[in-house]
C-alpha angles and dihedrals in degrees: 000000000000127000130203124197116210125189091204116117114232116239091242090055095041095104098038106161093178094072116105124226110297096011122125137177124247121192117227106207121193109208096197092065090224094110128041118253115253139198119231123200112223119202126201117263119267121238089254092054090049090051089052089057101256119151123197115223105222126205119249117270111259136174091263095044119108117229109227114211122206127189105205145158121251093255089060096055110114114253096243091058099054091091089062093054114123123177121201131194121210131178117215133183113245111255120200117236117276113280095025097075094098096044094056111068112176132153114254091248091066096052116110124237112217121207111216126183123199141167127236117246114268117213121200106182103283096001124081119193123203107191116207112220116234131180088243094061092094089060091046090053091049090049092050093048091048090052091053093057118102093225099033120184107244092198092057092046092053091045092053090045092053092050092050093042091054089057087055095238117164126203147114092274092062092041089053093052091046092052098043105033111019108038 
């Protein structure tokens, strides 16, 4: 018996409304014709599974594929996508809320300039990640870089973990540190 796995969505399942965010259907095709073909629903990995080192193999993006969009924090970004991370800094003039533009009359010199940082979208085949920028992202980056080192400093790792844990962030990065260094 041989089995083929196909990431193509069957026409009958093309408009599946019952699929949750990030799920997709994979067809399991039996080439010996002794068993009926079946469709399997694949869910995205949990943060715990990512911390354990699992990686989901995604189907190629096709015209009929649905792009799944996730809004996440930096500590939730899968490990294999950190190399694609790009942070931008933009300065914007403060704009009053809609409807109050006419009531606030200030000279241009008194207007505030707001510094905003943001990340570019990261696309991984059928998944698109929008990373929300937080003030704690610098610490998360330091933690990730420290974990990549061959002779990493355990004291620094635990210190970074404690800071991020106090903020109540959740993600595979913190789960990984908890599993490998704290427990």
